[in-house]
C-alpha positions in Angstrom: 93.5 122.8 107.6 92.4 119.4 108.6 95.4 117.2 107.7 94.1 113.8 108.8 91.4 112.2 110.9 91.3 108.5 111.4 88.7 107.7 114.1 87.9 104.2 115.2 84.1 104.3 115.3 81.6 102.3 117.3 78.4 101.3 115.4 75.1 99.6 115.8 74.3 99.2 112.1 77.6 99.0 110.2 76.3 99.7 106.7 74.2 102.7 107.9 77.2 104.1 109.7 79.5 103.6 106.6 76.8 105.3 104.4 76.5 108.2 106.8 80.3 108.9 107.0 81.1 108.2 103.3 77.9 109.6 101.6 76.9 112.5 103.9 80.2 113.5 105.4 82.4 112.8 102.4 84.9 110.5 104.2 86.6 107.6 102.5 86.5 104.1 103.9 90.2 103.3 104.5 90.0 99.8 106.1 87.3 97.4 107.2 88.4 95.0 109.9 85.0 93.3 110.5 84.3 94.5 114.0 85.5 98.0 113.3 86.5 100.2 110.3 88.6 103.3 109.7 87.8 106.3 107.6 89.8 109.3 106.3 89.1 112.8 105.2 91.4 114.9 103.3 87.0 123.8 108.6 85.3 126.6 107.3 84.7 125.1 103.8 84.0 121.7 105.2 81.4 123.2 107.6 79.8 125.0 104.7 79.7 121.8 102.7 77.9 119.9 105.5 75.4 122.7 105.9 74.7 122.8 102.1 74.1 119.0 102.3 71.7 119.6 105.3 73.9 117.5 107.6 72.6 118.2 111.1 75.2 120.2 113.2 74.9 119.7 117.0 72.5 122.5 118.2 75.0 123.6 120.9 78.1 123.2 118.8 78.1 125.4 115.7 81.4 126.4 114.2 83.2 128.9 116.5 86.6 130.0 117.6 87.4 128.5 121.0 89.6 130.2 123.7 92.2 127.5 123.2 92.9 128.8 119.6 90.9 126.2 117.7 87.9 126.5 115.3 85.5 123.7 116.3 82.1 122.3 115.6 80.4 119.1 116.5 77.7 116.7 115.2 76.1 113.4 116.3 76.4 110.4 114.1 73.5 107.9 113.7 74.8 105.9 116.7 74.8 108.9 119.0 78.6 109.4 118.8 79.7 113.0 119.3 82.2 114.1 116.7 84.1 117.3 117.1 86.0 118.7 114.2 88.8 121.1 114.9 91.4 123.3 113.2 94.1 125.5 114.6 93.5 129.3 114.4 96.0 130.7 111.9 
């Protein structure tokens, strides 16, 4: 289970980045500090949700179990930032 993710995100177009993370990825804007902002999100279900919403998953990083006992997948945000989501194998 993903318990918390609070990335500090670089951006080119702030509003487009907020829209992507909040509207498409389902995150919540936690704080806006002007030059940067923080988001939160309360992997199998989340991955399926993103696929149903047609959010592009990185072509080389579909959801899979890694040798280090993690389920992981990745995507690129509108600014080209690689995001990797992970969850421990239970």
